[in-house]
KETOR-892664 format. One line per field, with one value per residue (C-alpha): residue number from 0; z, y, x; residue in three letters. Coordinates in nm, 4 decimals, padded with zeros to 6 digits. Example, Ala and Ser with C-alpha at 12.3 -4.5 7.8 and 13.67 -1.06 7.14 Angstrom:
% residues 2
i (0,1)
up (00.7800,00.7140)
north (-00.4500,-00.1060)
east (01.2300,01.3670)
aa (ALA,SER)
This chain:
% residues 349
i (0,1,2,3,4,5,6,7,8,9,10,11,12,13,14,15,16,17,18,19,20,21,22,23,24,25,26,27,28,29,30,31,32,33,34,35,36,37,38,39,40,41,42,43,44,45,46,47,48,49,50,51,52,53,54,55,56,57,58,59,60,61,62,63,64,65,66,67,68,69,70,71,72,73,74,75,76,77,78,79,80,81,82,83,84,85,86,87,88,89,90,91,92,93,94,95,96,97,98,99,100,101,102,103,104,105,106,107,108,109,110,111,112,113,114,115,116,117,118,119,120,121,122,123,124,125,126,127,128,129,130,131,132,133,134,135,136,137,138,139,140,141,142,143,144,145,146,147,148,149,150,151,152,153,154,155,156,157,158,159,160,161,162,163,164,165,166,167,168,169,170,171,172,173,174,175,176,177,178,179,180,181,182,183,184,185,186,187,188,189,190,191,192,193,194,195,196,197,198,199,200,201,202,203,204,205,206,207,208,209,210,211,212,213,214,215,216,217,218,219,220,221,222,223,224,225,226,227,228,229,230,231,232,233,234,235,236,237,238,239,240,241,242,243,244,245,246,247,248,249,250,251,252,253,254,255,256,257,258,259,260,261,262,263,264,265,266,267,268,269,270,271,272,273,274,275,276,277,278,279,280,281,282,283,284,285,286,287,288,289,290,291,292,293,294,295,296,297,298,299,300,301,302,303,304,305,306,307,308,309,310,311,312,313,314,315,316,317,318,319,320,321,322,323,324,325,326,327,328,329,330,331,332,333,334,335,336,337,338,339,340,341,342,343,344,345,346,347,348)
up (-00.0161,-00.0773,00.0795,00.0193,00.2055,00.0927,00.3870,00.3358,00.2652,00.2894,00.1321,00.0079,00.2129,00.0502,00.2460,00.1220,00.3692,00.4077,00.6408,00.7951,01.0951,01.1221,01.1679,00.9615,00.8553,00.6264,00.6126,00.3614,00.3880,00.1048,-00.0284,-00.1515,00.2386,00.4145,00.6875,00.8894,00.9530,00.6791,00.9237,01.0627,00.7672,00.8679,01.2259,01.0894,00.8937,01.1742,01.4624,01.2669,01.2044,01.4402,01.4673,01.4411,01.1440,01.3757,01.5496,01.5292,01.4118,01.7833,01.8609,01.5186,01.5891,01.9283,01.7613,01.5171,01.7819,02.0283,01.7417,01.6059,01.7217,01.9453,01.6816,01.4151,01.2413,01.0130,00.7526,00.5346,00.6941,01.0508,01.2426,01.2104,00.8254,00.8076,01.0284,00.7992,00.4975,00.6561,00.7473,00.4159,00.2889,00.5174,00.4325,00.0533,00.0049,-00.2977,-00.4542,-00.6570,-00.9853,-00.9262,-00.9865,-01.2628,-01.1614,-01.2769,-01.2866,-01.1875,-01.3224,-01.3377,-01.3074,-00.9954,-00.7653,-00.4355,-00.1006,-00.0053,-00.3147,-00.2505,00.0830,-00.0693,-00.3612,-00.1244,00.0590,-00.2637,-00.4392,-00.1664,-00.1110,-00.4674,-00.4677,-00.1713,-00.3079,-00.6056,-00.8526,-00.9245,-00.9873,-00.7377,-00.8079,-00.7949,-00.7934,-00.8207,-00.6731,-00.7968,-00.5748,-00.6920,-00.3663,-00.0530,00.2397,00.6020,00.6047,00.9307,01.0348,01.1369,01.5290,01.5438,01.7078,01.5025,01.7624,01.8664,01.4927,01.3069,01.3740,01.2212,01.1939,00.9781,00.7797,00.6903,00.6292,00.3721,00.1801,00.3453,00.3762,00.6764,00.5925,00.7820,00.6172,00.7134,00.7924,01.1144,01.1088,01.1522,00.9512,00.5954,00.4223,00.0854,-00.2063,-00.5736,-00.7119,-00.3737,-00.2959,-00.4820,-00.3427,-00.4208,-00.2791,-00.3257,-00.3119,-00.2633,-00.1911,00.1411,00.0198,-00.0545,00.2982,00.4436,00.7076,00.7765,01.0758,01.0172,01.1089,00.8421,00.5871,00.5638,00.4567,00.2113,00.0343,-00.0089,-00.1146,-00.4771,-00.4028,-00.2091,-00.5380,-00.7645,-00.5455,-00.5345,-00.8907,-00.9395,-00.6674,-00.3547,-00.0241,00.1250,00.3821,00.5637,00.9191,01.1316,01.1619,00.8518,00.7159,00.4040,00.5193,00.3451,00.4029,00.3619,00.5789,00.5989,00.2522,00.3436,00.5283,00.4713,00.6374,00.6108,00.6758,00.6705,00.5321,00.6660,00.3353,00.4267,00.1415,00.2107,00.1588,00.1521,00.0724,00.0978,00.0512,-00.0386,-00.0194,-00.3406,-00.3030,00.0174,00.1495,00.4826,00.6630,00.5664,00.6707,01.0027,01.0267,00.9707,01.1469,01.5452,01.5790,01.9485,02.0486,02.1957,01.8440,01.7176,01.9677,01.8346,01.4698,01.5793,01.4397,01.5662,01.3516,01.1429,00.8043,00.8419,00.9136,00.5487,00.2935,-00.0417,-00.3403,-00.5883,-00.3944,-00.3622,-00.7036,-00.9417,-01.1068,-01.2196,-01.0035,-01.3367,-01.4094,-01.0227,-01.0946,-01.4441,-01.2757,-01.0128,-01.2501,-01.4680,-01.1853,-01.0508,-01.4343,-01.4946,-01.1527,-01.1527,-01.4543,-01.4899,-01.7144,-01.7236,-01.5404,-01.5078,-01.2224,-01.3368,-01.3471,-01.0914,-00.8738,-00.9012,-00.8139,-00.5002,-00.4114,-00.4374,-00.2172,00.0591,00.0360,00.1183,00.3505,00.5436,00.4574,00.4271,00.7335,01.0648,01.2316,01.0545,01.0832,01.4387,01.5683,01.7579,01.8371)
north (00.0078,00.3302,00.6894,01.0362,01.3507,01.7078,01.9044,02.2570,02.4803,02.1821,01.8450,01.5528,01.2511,00.8852,00.5669,00.2348,-00.0541,-00.4068,-00.5683,-00.9238,-01.0212,-00.6559,-00.5106,-00.3237,-00.5815,-00.3477,00.0244,00.2205,00.5691,00.8136,01.1811,01.4941,01.6068,01.6347,01.4268,01.3961,01.1608,00.9331,00.6179,00.8035,00.6954,00.3313,00.4113,00.5756,00.2598,00.0116,00.2196,00.1629,-00.2134,-00.3970,-00.0762,-00.2293,-00.1013,00.0461,00.2778,00.6600,00.9219,00.9941,00.6529,00.6504,00.9612,00.8403,00.5439,00.7582,00.9918,00.7184,00.5601,00.8568,00.8885,01.2149,01.3976,01.3355,01.6496,01.6352,01.9330,01.9885,01.7217,01.5949,01.2729,01.4024,01.4222,01.0529,00.9319,01.0996,00.9355,00.5828,00.6594,00.7628,00.4186,00.2255,00.3845,00.3855,00.7485,00.9050,01.1838,01.4976,01.3522,01.0241,01.2265,01.3998,01.7393,01.9568,02.3324,02.5073,02.8666,03.0203,03.3617,03.5416,03.3779,03.5031,03.4382,03.2065,03.0008,02.9629,02.8130,02.5515,02.4790,02.4067,02.1321,01.9916,01.9570,01.8192,01.5652,01.4819,01.4017,01.1936,01.0061,00.9381,01.0983,01.4182,01.4185,01.6263,01.9663,02.3170,02.5738,02.9585,03.1917,03.5098,03.7261,03.8907,04.0765,04.2072,03.9631,03.8481,03.4838,03.3610,03.0440,02.7718,02.8238,03.2075,03.4131,03.6667,03.9564,03.9150,03.9374,04.1767,04.4994,04.4337,04.7941,04.8766,04.5598,04.6602,05.0569,04.9094,04.6337,04.3500,04.0247,03.7960,03.4255,03.1192,02.8514,02.4773,02.5088,02.6663,02.9687,03.3475,03.5675,03.7010,04.0253,04.0242,04.2547,04.1628,04.1984,04.2202,03.8720,03.5796,03.2675,02.8951,02.5620,02.2359,01.9349,01.6273,01.2551,01.1440,00.9407,01.2763,01.3573,00.9981,00.9581,01.3281,01.5237,01.8183,02.0730,01.8856,01.8836,02.2663,02.3782,02.0448,02.1561,02.5060,02.4463,02.4779,02.8261,02.9380,02.8169,03.0177,03.3358,03.2839,03.2635,03.6297,03.7604,03.7500,03.6012,03.3886,03.1185,02.9357,03.0687,02.7871,02.7008,02.8448,03.1779,03.2791,03.5297,03.7368,04.0106,04.2698,04.1199,03.8562,03.7737,03.5296,03.2497,02.8800,02.6722,02.3080,02.0327,01.6737,01.5454,01.2514,01.0465,01.1445,01.4010,01.7123,02.0555,02.3138,02.6682,02.9876,03.3604,03.5930,03.9607,04.1535,04.5034,04.5557,04.8438,04.8680,05.1290,04.9615,04.6414,04.8013,04.9140,04.5915,04.3363,04.3553,04.2747,04.2843,04.4148,04.0534,03.8974,04.1921,04.1824,03.8977,04.0846,04.3787,04.6145,04.8708,04.8446,04.5496,04.7654,04.6744,04.3022,04.1922,04.3032,04.2926,04.1267,04.4180,04.5827,04.3183,04.1720,04.4881,04.2354,04.2555,04.0329,03.8327,03.7755,03.6497,03.4021,03.3061,03.2345,03.0405,02.8260,02.7699,02.6787,02.4161,02.2942,02.2714,02.0664,01.8547,01.8803,02.0201,02.0326,02.2066,02.0640,02.2970,02.2540,02.0114,02.1152,01.8441,01.9911,02.3268,02.2296,02.0675,02.3771,02.5664,02.3290,02.3573,02.7458,02.7354,02.4608,02.5358,02.8233,03.0939,02.9938,03.1938,02.8572,02.8028,03.1708,03.2109,02.8459,03.0688,03.3850)
east (00.0045,00.1084,00.0438,00.1528,00.1428,00.2767,00.3632,00.2218,00.4936,00.7295,00.8277,00.6463,00.6554,00.5770,00.5218,00.5137,00.3781,00.3004,00.0737,00.0549,-00.1632,-00.2892,00.0309,00.3053,00.5513,00.7517,00.7737,00.9698,00.9580,01.0888,01.0453,01.2292,01.2867,01.6209,01.7293,02.0503,02.2121,02.1416,02.0626,01.7819,01.5696,01.6312,01.5411,01.2088,01.1054,01.2000,01.0056,00.6837,00.7201,00.4872,00.2414,-00.1227,-00.3088,-00.5656,-00.2932,-00.4110,-00.1560,-00.0532,00.0662,00.2802,00.4256,00.5226,00.7055,00.8852,01.0227,01.1191,01.3060,01.4917,01.8588,01.8879,02.0846,01.8394,01.7355,01.4127,01.3990,01.0834,00.9065,00.8046,00.7348,00.3752,00.3765,00.5118,00.2460,-00.0121,00.1382,00.1378,-00.2426,-00.3137,-00.1455,-00.3528,-00.6918,-00.6127,-00.6572,-00.6568,-00.4557,-00.6044,-00.4987,-00.7008,-01.0289,-01.1600,-01.2751,-01.5420,-01.5696,-01.8884,-01.9140,-02.2603,-02.4516,-02.4737,-02.6939,-02.8722,-02.7168,-02.9649,-02.9079,-02.5647,-02.6040,-02.8401,-02.6158,-02.3240,-02.5206,-02.6700,-02.3458,-02.1589,-02.4232,-02.4331,-02.0497,-02.0784,-02.3601,-02.1451,-02.3838,-02.1613,-01.7750,-01.5454,-01.6362,-01.4805,-01.7160,-01.6792,-01.9472,-02.0948,-02.3010,-02.6440,-02.6667,-02.4980,-02.5122,-02.3652,-02.3148,-02.3057,-02.1019,-02.3179,-02.2523,-02.2699,-02.5191,-02.7158,-02.7274,-02.3595,-02.2219,-02.4474,-02.6097,-02.9530,-03.0420,-02.7148,-02.7627,-03.1214,-03.0104,-02.7657,-02.9843,-02.7598,-02.9227,-02.8251,-02.7966,-02.6649,-02.4243,-02.3754,-02.0000,-01.8561,-01.6314,-01.6583,-01.9052,-01.8288,-01.9503,-01.9622,-02.1169,-02.1122,-01.7499,-01.5956,-01.4978,-01.3488,-01.5181,-01.5040,-01.5947,-01.4470,-01.6797,-01.4389,-01.4798,-01.3707,-01.0771,-00.9104,-00.8329,-00.8384,-00.5753,-00.5655,-00.6886,-00.9238,-00.6688,-00.4016,-00.7046,-00.7373,-00.3861,-00.3757,-00.6943,-00.5782,-00.2144,-00.3023,-00.4596,-00.1322,00.0610,-00.1352,-00.1226,00.2895,00.2707,00.1321,00.3978,00.2314,00.4213,00.1451,00.1301,-00.1621,-00.2164,-00.3768,-00.6422,-00.7997,-00.6616,-00.4678,-00.2220,00.0213,00.2701,00.0228,-00.2164,-00.5001,-00.6576,-00.9026,-01.0443,-01.1812,-01.4580,-01.5238,-01.7699,-01.7918,-02.0993,-02.2675,-02.1420,-01.7895,-01.7738,-01.5954,-01.7233,-01.4661,-01.5164,-01.2845,-01.3262,-01.0850,-01.1288,-01.0834,-01.1982,-01.3827,-01.6038,-01.4397,-01.6553,-01.9658,-01.8393,-01.7563,-02.1088,-02.2890,-02.0605,-02.0107,-01.6273,-01.5402,-01.2115,-01.1199,-01.1487,-00.9240,-00.6765,-00.4614,-00.4834,-00.2602,-00.5379,-00.7891,-01.0891,-01.2610,-01.1983,-00.8058,-00.8469,-00.8671,-00.6417,-00.7710,-00.6477,-00.6897,-00.4178,-00.1747,-00.2193,-00.2863,-00.5024,-00.9064,-01.0803,-01.2047,-00.8229,-00.7607,-01.0269,-00.8938,-00.5471,-00.6976,-00.8976,-00.5863,-00.3659,-00.6177,-00.6465,-00.2851,-00.2297,-00.4937,-00.7335,-01.0739,-01.3812,-01.6845,-01.9523,-02.2743,-02.5295,-02.7826,-03.1552,-03.2239,-02.9736,-03.1014,-03.4427,-03.3347,-03.1482,-03.4669,-03.6465,-03.3891,-03.4000,-03.7624,-03.7656,-03.4437,-03.2284,-03.4869,-03.6653,-03.6287,-03.5880,-03.2501,-03.1177,-03.1940,-03.1020,-02.8244,-03.0004)
aa (MET,HIS,GLY,GLU,PHE,LYS,VAL,PRO,GLY,GLY,LYS,LEU,VAL,ALA,VAL,ASP,VAL,GLU,VAL,ALA,ALA,GLY,ARG,LEU,SER,ASP,VAL,ARG,VAL,SER,GLY,ASP,PHE,PHE,LEU,GLU,PRO,ASP,GLU,ALA,LEU,GLU,SER,ILE,ASN,ALA,SER,LEU,VAL,GLY,ALA,PRO,VAL,SER,ALA,GLU,ALA,GLU,GLU,LEU,VAL,ARG,ARG,ILE,ARG,GLY,GLY,LEU,PRO,GLU,GLU,ALA,ARG,LEU,VAL,GLY,PHE,SER,ALA,GLU,ALA,VAL,ALA,THR,ALA,VAL,ARG,ARG,ALA,LEU,THR,ARG,ALA,SER,GLY,TRP,GLY,ASP,HIS,ALA,TRP,GLU,LEU,VAL,ARG,GLU,ARG,PRO,ARG,SER,PRO,LEU,MET,HIS,MET,ALA,LEU,ASP,GLU,VAL,LEU,ALA,GLU,GLU,VAL,GLY,ALA,GLY,ARG,ARG,ARG,PRO,THR,LEU,ARG,PHE,TRP,GLU,TRP,ALA,SER,PRO,ALA,VAL,ILE,LEU,GLY,GLY,PHE,GLN,SER,VAL,ARG,ASN,GLU,VAL,ASP,LEU,GLU,ALA,ALA,GLY,ARG,HIS,GLY,VAL,GLU,VAL,VAL,ARG,ARG,ILE,THR,GLY,GLY,GLY,ALA,MET,PHE,VAL,GLU,PRO,GLY,ASN,THR,VAL,THR,TYR,SER,LEU,TYR,ALA,PRO,PRO,SER,LEU,VAL,ALA,GLY,MET,SER,ILE,ALA,GLU,SER,TYR,PRO,PHE,LEU,ASP,ASP,TRP,VAL,LEU,GLY,VAL,LEU,ARG,ASP,VAL,GLY,LEU,ASN,VAL,TRP,TYR,GLN,PRO,LEU,ASN,ASP,ILE,ALA,SER,ASP,GLY,GLY,LYS,ILE,GLY,GLY,ALA,ALA,GLN,LYS,ARG,MET,ALA,SER,GLY,ALA,VAL,LEU,HIS,HIS,VAL,THR,MET,SER,TYR,SER,ILE,ASP,GLY,ALA,LYS,LEU,GLY,GLU,VAL,LEU,ARG,VAL,GLY,ARG,GLU,LYS,LEU,SER,ASP,LYS,GLY,VAL,GLY,SER,ALA,ALA,LYS,ARG,VAL,ASP,PRO,LEU,ALA,ARG,GLN,THR,GLY,LEU,ALA,ARG,GLU,VAL,VAL,ILE,GLU,ARG,LEU,ILE,ALA,GLY,PHE,ARG,SER,ARG,PHE,GLY,LEU,VAL,GLU,GLY,PRO,VAL,SER,ALA,GLY,GLU,ARG,ALA,ARG,ALA,GLU,GLU,LEU,VAL,ALA,SER,LYS,PHE,ALA,THR,GLU,ARG,TRP,LEU,TRP,ARG,VAL,PRO)
């Protein structure tokens, strides 16, 4: 069995394992990392032999660290990365290139319709009725999109939202509130099968699923990195954030919103951003929290999106795959029965 794990910002770790009587009987770690002394590689391999196939990543890490000589130096990878690669081998995880990816780009949709489409398309991928999909969103109207567990009153100034014509909706993923207007963000969703993130913790899957985005942004000249748990950061400040949900089928919904050209004053009026939330950002107002892509790249928003699509396509392949009539009808039903209801929006008052 073969497993691979690309360390975000680091090197590739590959592991080939054989199993006998429910335990690892042979382990061969390889990759483009750096390791001193050379003999430490055999120490890593030997430390994993005999581990049960049911071992969690924490146990594998303890074995690896316990087997390494004191003077060992791991550069570009870690014991955790090796453990993840082993778990991915044992769970027969897939790679990006093992799937035929579809691209969805449509006309602008209402905020409520976007919430529903996320749920429907993730369910369709999980059921095997749709291939893994990358969808870029276009907004028909301004909105605040609350995380699944946020309080309406704590996060939104409803009077200001009404004054500015900003709709308040709630998504199915966790995380923080998003303020969007047509043309001011770059938002996309990934709908992936469970095998793509098999063997990874949720924390590991965040940078893994967005590593391609960092690559594209670096190609256009930005110095970017992933700030745990779910932020994309740069020398000029935070660019965007991710949110994720594992569906009942195991399919992964992972979406990202990056600021392109934000109206900071309006954001500051509509969102209630407490001092405690801002204190770890080193800034004094919500308007300064997210640095827009327009200023950092100098590119038109449409060009940024086209670069992202081209970057994904060159790495993994991508074909057009519009939303079907059935998927759209199901999303419209979900808007009426769930996302547009007071019960859903005010689930956390």
